C-alpha positions in Angstrom: 147.3 -11.5 66.2 145.0 -12.5 63.3 142.5 -9.8 64.3 145.3 -7.2 64.5 146.6 -8.3 61.1 143.1 -8.1 59.6 142.6 -4.6 61.1 146.0 -3.5 59.7 145.0 -4.7 56.2 141.7 -2.9 56.4 143.3 0.4 57.4 145.9 0.0 54.6 143.1 -0.9 52.1 141.1 2.2 53.1 144.2 4.4 52.9 145.1 3.1 49.4 141.6 3.5 48.1 141.1 7.1 49.4 144.6 8.2 48.3 143.9 6.7 44.9 140.7 8.8 44.7 142.6 12.0 45.9 145.5 11.7 43.5 143.4 10.4 40.6 141.0 13.4 40.9 144.0 15.7 41.2 145.5 14.5 38.0 142.0 14.7 36.4 142.1 18.4 37.2 145.5 18.8 35.5 144.5 16.8 32.5 141.4 19.1 32.0 143.7 22.2 31.9 145.7 20.5 29.0 142.9 18.6 27.2 144.7 18.4 23.8 146.5 15.1 22.9 149.9 16.8 22.7 149.8 18.7 26.1 147.8 16.4 28.4 148.9 13.0 27.5 151.3 12.7 30.5 148.5 13.7 32.9 146.1 11.3 31.3 148.6 8.4 31.4 149.4 9.2 35.1 145.7 9.3 35.9 145.2 5.9 34.3 148.2 4.4 36.1 147.0 5.7 39.5 143.5 4.4 39.0 144.6 1.1 37.6 147.2 0.5 40.4 144.8 1.6 43.1 142.1 -0.8 41.9 144.7 -3.7 41.8 145.9 -2.9 45.2 142.5 -2.9 46.9 141.7 -6.2 45.3 144.9 -7.8 46.5 144.5 -6.4 50.0 140.9 -7.5 50.1 141.8 -11.1 49.1 144.6 -11.2 51.7 142.4 -9.8 54.5 141.3 -13.1 56.0 138.9 -14.0 53.2 140.4 -17.5 52.9 142.2 -19.5 55.5 145.0 -20.9 53.3 147.9 -19.0 51.7 147.1 -17.1 48.5 149.4 -16.8 45.5 149.1 -15.4 42.0 150.2 -16.5 38.6 153.6 -15.1 37.4 152.1 -14.2 34.1 148.6 -13.3 35.1 149.6 -10.7 37.7 151.3 -8.2 35.4 148.8 -8.8 32.7 145.9 -7.9 35.0 147.7 -4.7 36.2 148.5 -3.7 32.6 144.9 -4.5 31.6 143.6 -2.2 34.4 145.8 0.7 33.3 144.7 0.3 29.7 141.0 0.2 30.6 141.5 3.5 32.5 143.0 5.2 29.5 139.7 6.0 27.7 138.4 7.1 31.1 141.2 9.6 31.4 140.6 10.9 27.9 136.9 11.3 28.5 137.5 13.2 31.8 140.1 15.5 30.1 138.1 16.5 27.1 134.7 17.2 28.5 133.0 18.2 31.8 129.4 17.5 30.6 127.1 15.0 32.2 127.7 12.3 29.5 131.4 12.5 30.1 130.9 11.9 33.9 128.5 9.0 33.2 130.9 7.5 30.7 133.9 7.9 33.1 131.9 6.2 35.9 130.9 3.3 33.7 134.5 2.8 32.4 135.9 3.0 35.9 133.4 0.5 37.1 134.2 -1.9 34.3 137.9 -1.5 35.1 137.3 -2.0 38.8 135.0 -5.1 38.4 137.2 -6.6 35.8 140.3 -6.1 37.9 138.6 -7.6 41.1 137.4 -10.7 39.2 140.7 -10.9 37.5 142.7 -11.2 40.7 140.3 -13.9 42.0 141.0 -15.8 38.7 144.8 -15.2 38.9 144.8 -16.8 42.4 143.7 -20.1 40.9 141.3 -21.1 43.7 140.5 -24.7 43.9 137.9 -26.2 43.3 136.9 -23.0 41.6 134.8 -19.9 42.2 131.2 -19.7 41.1 130.0 -16.1 40.8 126.5 -14.9 41.8 125.5 -12.7 38.9 122.9 -10.7 40.8 125.4 -9.8 43.6 128.0 -8.9 40.9 125.5 -6.6 39.2 124.6 -5.0 42.5 128.4 -4.4 43.2 128.8 -2.8 39.8 125.7 -0.5 40.3 127.0 0.6 43.7 130.5 1.4 42.3 129.0 3.3 39.3 126.8 5.5 41.5 129.7 6.3 43.8 132.2 6.9 41.1 129.8 9.2 39.3 129.0 11.2 42.3 132.8 11.6 43.3 133.8 12.7 39.7 130.9 15.1 39.5 131.6 16.7 42.8 135.4 17.0 41.9 134.5 18.6 38.5 132.3 21.1 40.2 135.0 22.1 42.6 137.6 22.5 39.9 135.3 24.7 37.6 134.3 27.0 40.6 137.9 27.6 41.7 138.4 30.3 39.1 135.5 32.4 40.4 135.8 31.8 44.1 137.9 33.7 46.5 140.1 32.7 49.4 137.1 32.6 51.8 135.7 29.5 49.9 138.9 27.5 49.8 138.2 25.8 53.1 134.8 24.4 52.0 136.3 23.4 48.7 139.1 21.5 50.4 136.5 19.8 52.5 134.6 18.7 49.3 137.8 17.5 47.7 138.5 15.2 50.7 134.8 14.1 50.6 134.9 13.3 46.8 138.1 11.3 47.3 136.6 9.4 50.3 133.4 8.5 48.4 135.4 7.2 45.4 137.6 5.1 47.7 134.9 3.8 49.9 132.8 2.9 46.7 135.7 0.9 45.5 136.1 -0.9 48.8 132.4 -1.6 49.2 132.1 -2.8 45.6 135.1 -5.2 46.1 133.7 -6.6 49.3 130.3 -7.1 47.8 131.9 -8.7 44.8 133.7 -11.2 47.0 130.4 -11.8 48.8 128.9 -12.8 45.5 131.3 -15.7 45.1 131.8 -19.0 47.0 135.3 -18.0 47.9 134.8 -19.3 51.5 134.5 -22.8 50.1 137.9 -22.7 48.3 140.5 -25.1 49.7 143.7 -23.9 48.0 145.4 -21.6 45.6 147.1 -23.2 42.6 149.7 -20.4 42.2 150.8 -20.0 45.8 154.3 -20.9 44.9 154.7 -18.4 42.0 153.9 -14.9 43.3 153.2 -15.0 47.0 150.1 -13.0 48.0 151.8 -11.8 51.2 154.6 -10.2 49.3 152.2 -8.3 47.0 150.0 -7.3 50.0 153.2 -5.9 51.7 154.0 -3.8 48.6 150.4 -2.6 48.2 149.9 -1.8 51.8 153.3 -0.2 52.5 155.0 1.1 49.4 151.9 2.2 47.4 150.5 4.5 50.2 153.9 6.1 50.5 154.1 6.7 46.7 150.6 8.1 46.6 151.3 10.4 49.5 154.4 11.8 47.6 152.2 12.2 44.5 149.6 14.1 46.6 152.3 16.4 47.9 153.5 17.0 44.4 150.0 18.0 43.4 149.8 20.4 46.4 153.0 22.1 45.4 151.8 22.4 41.8 148.5 23.9 43.0 150.4 26.4 45.2 152.7 27.5 42.4 149.8 28.0 40.1 148.0 30.1 42.7 151.1 32.2 43.2 151.5 32.8 39.5 147.9 33.7 39.2 148.0 36.1 42.1 151.1 37.9 40.8 149.6 38.2 37.3 152.5 36.3 35.7 151.4 34.5 32.5 154.4 32.8 30.9 152.5 31.6 27.8 151.0 35.0 26.9 153.4 37.9 25.9 152.4 41.3 25.1 153.0 42.4 21.5 154.9 45.6 21.1 153.3 48.0 18.8 155.7 49.9 16.6 154.6 53.3 15.5 155.7 54.6 12.1 156.3 58.3 12.2 155.3 60.0 9.0 156.3 63.4 7.7 
């Protein structure tokens, strides 16, 4: 039963990470269509919420997935603070992705997302209050950050290339582009999981004997929410993005442009 439980958590963690990448890259494309502060702030906020929540969920599921033999709990104050901090750290990332498609913006976004992911992963370990205390291996933590940065940069670059080429490509190229979209989301999700597992490997978490906050916020309850409710929410958001994309393609094919209206020219007849 423990092996089946561990496998279920691994599947849930992979689903959350990949769906986070898919939905996050989708909102990145919408934010790039409205890069101004007045038009794209909703898309940028949703992008930061999706990425921040996804990194928190993978961290919680990774800690619950048989890493320690005892029950894990989290501080009642630390848990919401870490989630809010992850969302706030992703806000400049969303702004960088929305306002530029250049190489420096991709590199900056990858670094910011890596910092948010690493900080979130270490934050949840701290929020668990492990005893006698976690001692991090700095070289392993650096390797995990480097792995995530490379994977995030590649996924963001591929997604940006797909979005910019959609305007000039026909229907014959949609199938390869859809494949690349799934590939970019998979690379982002797997990079997040690999970095998180390597981060845990760089700590002596196996030697911990208890969690100081196991009676405040149960880790099992959070894992249930992250493994069941969050994938459902991300799936609904993915369907919403697909409907938005379909409506946009239909408007483009029909030539309907609601924001641009033709100006009528009035001729003045002279004698």
